[in-house]
C-alpha positions as CSV (number, residue, x, y, z in Angstrom):
1,M,-17.5,0.8,35.0
2,S,-14.2,-1.0,34.2
3,P,-12.0,0.6,31.5
4,L,-11.7,-2.8,29.9
5,L,-15.5,-3.0,29.4
6,L,-15.5,0.5,28.0
7,L,-12.8,-0.5,25.4
8,V,-14.6,-3.7,24.5
9,G,-17.9,-1.7,24.1
10,A,-16.2,0.8,21.9
11,I,-14.7,-1.9,19.7
12,A,-18.0,-3.7,19.3
13,L,-19.7,-0.4,18.4
14,L,-17.1,0.3,15.7
15,M,-17.4,-3.2,14.3
16,M,-21.1,-2.8,14.0
17,F,-20.6,0.5,12.3
18,G,-18.2,-1.1,9.8
19,A,-20.7,-4.0,9.2
20,G,-23.4,-1.5,8.6
21,I,-21.3,0.2,6.0
22,A,-20.6,-3.1,4.3
23,L,-24.3,-4.0,4.3
24,L,-25.4,-0.7,3.0
25,S,-22.8,-0.9,0.3
26,G,-24.3,-4.1,-1.1
27,G,-27.1,-2.3,-2.8
28,R,-24.9,-0.7,-5.5
29,G,-26.1,-1.4,-9.0
30,E,-24.2,-3.8,-11.2
31,V,-23.6,-1.3,-14.0
32,N,-22.2,1.2,-11.6
33,E,-19.9,-1.4,-10.0
34,R,-18.4,-2.3,-13.3
35,M,-18.0,1.4,-14.3
36,Q,-16.3,2.3,-11.0
37,Q,-14.0,-0.7,-11.3
38,F,-12.3,0.8,-14.4
39,V,-13.1,4.5,-14.2
40,I,-11.7,6.9,-11.6
41,A,-14.4,8.9,-9.9
42,G,-13.3,12.2,-11.4
43,D,-13.8,10.9,-14.9
44,M,-17.4,9.6,-14.4
45,E,-18.7,12.9,-15.7
46,M,-17.3,12.1,-19.2
47,I,-19.7,9.2,-19.6
48,D,-23.2,9.8,-21.0
49,P,-25.6,9.5,-18.0
50,E,-28.5,8.7,-20.3
51,H,-27.2,5.2,-21.0
52,Y,-26.5,4.4,-17.4
53,E,-28.6,4.4,-14.3
54,I,-26.6,5.8,-11.3
55,P,-28.2,4.5,-8.1
56,R,-28.5,6.6,-4.9
57,P,-25.3,6.9,-3.0
58,D,-25.1,4.6,0.1
59,M,-23.7,5.5,3.5
60,A,-20.1,4.8,2.5
61,D,-20.5,7.0,-0.6
62,R,-21.9,9.8,1.5
63,L,-19.0,9.5,4.0
64,D,-16.5,9.6,1.2
65,E,-18.2,12.6,-0.3
66,A,-18.0,14.4,3.1
67,L,-14.3,13.5,3.5
68,S,-13.4,14.3,-0.1
69,G,-12.5,17.9,0.7
70,R,-10.0,17.0,3.3
71,G,-6.3,17.0,2.6
72,F,-5.8,13.4,3.7
73,F,-8.5,12.0,1.4
74,E,-6.7,11.9,-1.9
75,P,-3.4,10.3,-0.6
76,I,-5.3,7.6,1.1
77,R,-7.4,6.8,-2.0
78,K,-4.2,6.8,-4.1
79,R,-2.5,4.3,-1.7
80,I,-5.6,2.0,-1.8
81,A,-5.7,2.1,-5.6
82,M,-2.0,1.3,-5.8
83,A,-2.5,-1.8,-3.5
84,D,-5.7,-2.8,-5.5
85,I,-7.6,-3.4,-2.3
86,K,-11.4,-3.1,-2.5
87,L,-11.8,-0.5,0.2
88,R,-13.2,3.0,0.3
89,V,-11.6,5.8,2.3
90,S,-14.3,5.8,4.9
91,E,-14.0,2.0,5.3
92,Y,-10.2,2.4,5.6
93,I,-10.6,5.0,8.4
94,V,-13.0,2.7,10.3
95,L,-10.4,-0.1,10.1
96,Q,-7.8,2.2,11.5
97,V,-10.0,3.1,14.5
98,I,-10.9,-0.6,15.1
99,A,-7.2,-1.6,15.0
100,A,-6.3,1.2,17.3
101,F,-8.9,0.3,19.9
102,A,-8.2,-3.4,19.6
103,L,-4.5,-2.9,20.4
104,A,-5.3,-0.5,23.2
105,G,-7.8,-2.9,24.7
106,L,-5.2,-5.8,24.4
107,A,-2.6,-3.6,26.2
108,Q,-5.1,-2.8,29.0
109,F,-6.0,-6.4,29.4
110,V,-2.5,-7.8,29.4
111,F,-0.5,-5.1,31.2
112,G,-3.2,-3.4,33.3
113,L,-4.3,0.2,33.1
114,N,-1.0,1.9,32.1
115,I,-1.9,5.1,30.3
116,V,1.4,5.4,28.4
117,L,1.4,1.9,27.0
118,V,-2.3,2.1,26.0
119,I,-1.6,5.4,24.2
120,V,1.4,4.0,22.4
121,L,-0.4,0.9,21.2
122,F,-3.4,3.0,20.2
123,L,-1.1,5.0,17.9
124,V,0.5,1.9,16.6
125,G,-3.0,0.5,15.8
126,L,-3.7,3.5,13.7
127,R,-0.7,2.7,11.6
128,V,-1.4,-1.0,11.1
129,P,-3.8,-0.6,8.1
130,R,-1.4,2.0,6.5
131,I,1.6,-0.4,6.9
132,Y,-0.4,-3.3,5.4
133,I,-1.6,-1.2,2.4
134,G,1.9,0.2,1.8
135,F,3.4,-3.3,1.9
136,A,0.7,-4.6,-0.6
137,A,1.3,-1.6,-2.9
138,N,5.0,-2.1,-2.9
139,R,4.7,-5.8,-3.6
140,R,2.3,-5.2,-6.4
141,L,4.5,-2.5,-7.9
142,H,7.6,-4.7,-7.8
143,A,5.6,-7.6,-9.5
144,F,4.4,-5.2,-12.2
145,E,8.0,-3.9,-12.9
146,G,9.2,-7.5,-13.1
147,Q,6.6,-8.3,-15.8
148,L,7.1,-5.1,-17.8
149,S,9.9,-6.4,-20.0
150,D,7.9,-9.4,-21.1
151,T,4.9,-7.1,-21.6
152,L,6.8,-4.9,-24.0
153,N,8.1,-8.0,-25.9
154,L,4.5,-9.1,-26.4
155,W,3.4,-5.6,-27.3
156,V,6.2,-5.3,-29.9
157,N,5.3,-8.6,-31.5
158,A,1.6,-7.6,-31.6
159,L,2.5,-4.3,-33.3
160,R,4.7,-6.0,-35.8
161,S,1.9,-8.4,-36.6
162,G,-0.3,-5.6,-37.6
163,Y,-2.2,-4.9,-34.4
164,S,-3.1,-1.4,-33.3
165,V,-1.9,0.0,-30.0
166,L,-5.2,-0.8,-28.3
167,Q,-5.4,-4.3,-29.8
168,G,-1.8,-4.9,-28.5
169,M,-3.0,-3.9,-25.0
170,E,-5.9,-6.3,-25.3
171,A,-3.5,-9.1,-26.1
172,I,-1.4,-8.2,-23.0
173,A,-4.6,-8.2,-20.9
174,T,-5.5,-11.7,-22.2
175,E,-2.1,-13.4,-22.3
176,L,-0.1,-12.2,-19.3
177,P,-0.8,-12.8,-15.6
178,P,-1.8,-10.1,-13.1
179,P,-1.0,-7.5,-12.0
180,V,0.1,-6.3,-15.5
181,S,-2.8,-7.9,-17.3
182,K,-5.3,-6.3,-14.9
183,E,-3.8,-2.8,-15.3
184,F,-3.8,-3.0,-19.1
185,E,-7.4,-4.4,-19.0
186,R,-8.4,-1.4,-17.0
187,V,-7.0,0.9,-19.6
188,V,-8.8,-0.9,-22.4
189,Q,-12.1,-0.7,-20.5
190,E,-11.6,3.0,-19.7
191,V,-11.1,3.7,-23.4
192,R,-14.3,1.7,-24.2
193,L,-16.2,3.7,-21.6
194,G,-15.3,7.0,-23.3
195,L,-11.9,8.1,-22.0
196,S,-9.0,8.9,-24.3
197,L,-6.0,6.6,-24.5
198,D,-3.8,9.3,-23.0
199,Q,-6.1,9.6,-20.0
200,G,-6.3,5.8,-19.5
201,L,-2.5,5.5,-19.6
202,A,-2.2,8.4,-17.2
203,N,-4.6,6.7,-14.8
204,M,-2.5,3.5,-15.0
205,L,0.7,5.5,-14.2
206,R,-1.1,7.0,-11.2
207,R,-1.9,3.5,-9.9
208,M,1.6,2.2,-10.8
209,P,4.1,5.0,-10.3
210,S,7.0,3.2,-12.1
211,E,9.8,5.1,-13.9
212,D,10.0,2.4,-16.5
213,L,6.2,2.6,-17.1
214,D,6.5,6.4,-17.3
215,L,9.1,5.9,-20.1
216,V,6.8,3.6,-22.0
217,I,3.8,5.8,-21.7
218,T,5.8,8.9,-22.8
219,A,7.0,6.9,-25.9
220,V,3.4,5.9,-26.8
221,N,2.1,9.5,-26.4
222,I,4.9,10.9,-28.6
223,Q,4.3,8.3,-31.2
224,R,0.6,9.1,-31.3
225,E,1.3,12.8,-31.7
226,V,4.2,12.9,-34.2
227,G,4.3,9.3,-35.6
228,G,7.2,6.9,-35.8
229,N,7.9,3.2,-35.4
230,L,6.4,2.4,-32.0
231,A,7.5,-1.2,-32.2
232,E,11.2,-0.3,-32.6
233,I,11.0,2.3,-29.8
234,L,9.3,-0.2,-27.4
235,D,11.9,-2.8,-28.3
236,I,14.7,-0.4,-27.3
237,I,12.9,0.5,-24.1
238,S,12.5,-3.2,-23.3
239,Y,16.2,-3.8,-23.7
240,T,16.9,-0.8,-21.4
241,I,14.6,-2.2,-18.8
242,R,16.2,-5.7,-19.0
243,E,19.7,-4.1,-18.5
244,R,18.5,-2.1,-15.6
245,V,17.0,-5.2,-13.9
246,R,20.3,-7.0,-14.5
247,I,22.3,-4.2,-12.9
248,K,19.9,-4.0,-10.0
249,G,20.4,-7.7,-9.4
250,E,24.2,-7.4,-9.5
251,I,24.0,-4.4,-7.0
252,R,21.7,-6.4,-4.7
253,T,24.2,-9.3,-4.8
254,L,27.2,-7.0,-4.0
255,T,25.3,-5.3,-1.1
256,A,23.9,-8.6,0.4
257,Q,26.7,-8.8,2.9
258,G,26.1,-5.2,4.1
259,R,22.4,-5.7,4.4
260,L,22.9,-9.0,6.4
261,T,25.4,-7.4,8.7
262,G,23.0,-4.5,9.4
263,W,20.2,-7.0,10.3
264,I,22.6,-9.1,12.5
265,V,23.9,-6.0,14.4
266,S,20.4,-4.6,14.8
267,L,18.8,-7.8,16.1
268,L,21.8,-8.9,18.3
269,P,20.7,-6.7,21.3
270,I,17.2,-8.2,21.2
271,G,18.5,-11.8,21.0
272,L,21.0,-11.1,23.8
273,A,18.2,-9.6,26.0
274,I,16.0,-12.8,25.4
275,V,19.0,-15.0,26.3
276,L,19.7,-13.1,29.5
277,Y,16.0,-13.2,30.5
278,T,15.9,-17.0,29.9
279,I,19.1,-17.7,31.9
280,N,18.2,-15.3,34.8
281,P,14.6,-14.1,34.8
282,G,15.1,-12.2,38.0
283,Y,18.0,-10.1,36.6
284,G,16.6,-9.6,33.1
285,G,13.1,-9.0,34.3
286,Q,14.1,-5.8,36.1
287,M,13.8,-3.9,32.8
288,I,10.1,-4.7,32.3
289,V,8.6,-4.6,35.8
290,R,6.7,-1.5,36.8
291,E,8.7,-0.7,39.9
292,A,11.0,2.1,41.2
293,P,12.9,4.0,40.0
294,F,10.2,5.9,38.0
295,I,10.6,8.6,35.4
296,I,6.9,9.5,35.8
297,Q,5.7,8.4,39.3
298,N,3.7,5.1,39.1
299,V,3.4,5.5,35.3
300,L,6.7,5.2,33.5
301,P,9.5,3.1,35.1
302,C,13.1,3.8,34.2
303,G,13.5,0.3,32.6
304,W,10.7,1.0,30.1
305,L,12.3,4.3,29.1
306,V,15.6,2.5,28.5
307,L,13.9,-0.2,26.4
308,G,12.1,2.5,24.4
309,I,15.3,4.4,23.7
310,G,17.1,1.2,22.7
311,G,14.3,0.1,20.4
312,F,14.3,3.6,18.8
313,M,18.1,3.5,18.2
314,I,17.8,0.0,16.7
315,L,15.1,1.2,14.3
316,M,17.3,4.2,13.3
317,G,20.2,1.8,12.7
318,I,18.1,-0.4,10.4
319,M,17.0,2.6,8.4
320,A,20.5,4.0,8.1
321,V,21.8,0.6,6.8
322,R,19.0,0.4,4.3
323,K,19.7,3.9,3.1
324,I,23.4,3.1,2.6
325,V,22.8,0.0,0.5
326,D,19.9,1.5,-1.5
327,I,21.8,2.5,-4.7
328,E,19.8,4.2,-7.4
329,V,20.1,2.8,-11.0
């Protein structure tokens, strides 16, 4: 049987497996769905089970339970929670496998049965869901940090108007846009479901690992324990955050030339290679054809190795430039 047919069959089987998980997940009760939206799985035991009917676990739940003892389970669940993507760990792993087989099948279909290229794209496919979730988590965290100063201003005004801490958080959840409104709404809902405010704030910090938010939560916890004027403390923290954002903006402006230079120098070899291939395909195409000389006979041509080393060095250059211009404030 053709290797391409085997890859297509494997991809189809994995897609049916993922669809089966999605269908079996649809039978979850409404009450349990609402509870799991706001309460972390480890805190479910704090809620009185007599008032809620917990349905039987579906296939995805059973897979998650089987994987929960593994070392990779908790970091994956934390990344998914940070990105606020409605996925379970088992579904995330299925997506990884589907992406890996899809890219490997595409490589086999376009370039023929080249084992090295198929393996490389298979490994790249395993990273695609992780890269997307990491990008979504970072974008959401930056948006949250950008809204935090306005959030504190609203919270301070609510406290000075006579609201309690929790009522001020409810005002934030009502008045401000996501993601900050959604995070504070989760804290309010967790408190209503039986968690303490300290635990709810700790859960929010676990989803949004921001230094500014850590400072705010520390101030709230200290005020609850020893007392004090929380509105004044939050007002000072808000001013500190605004100044930090201003300084970061100035640093980003001053390092813009360095960052742009790094991108130009890094992408210049790729652009030059495209231009040379366009002008003289016979000359530029010698790097991509599978012909002698070979590093590995009939498997890895010398040109492919040169391109791989060049790409790796370009990537290292980009990372070095980003590290140089990344100034902590």
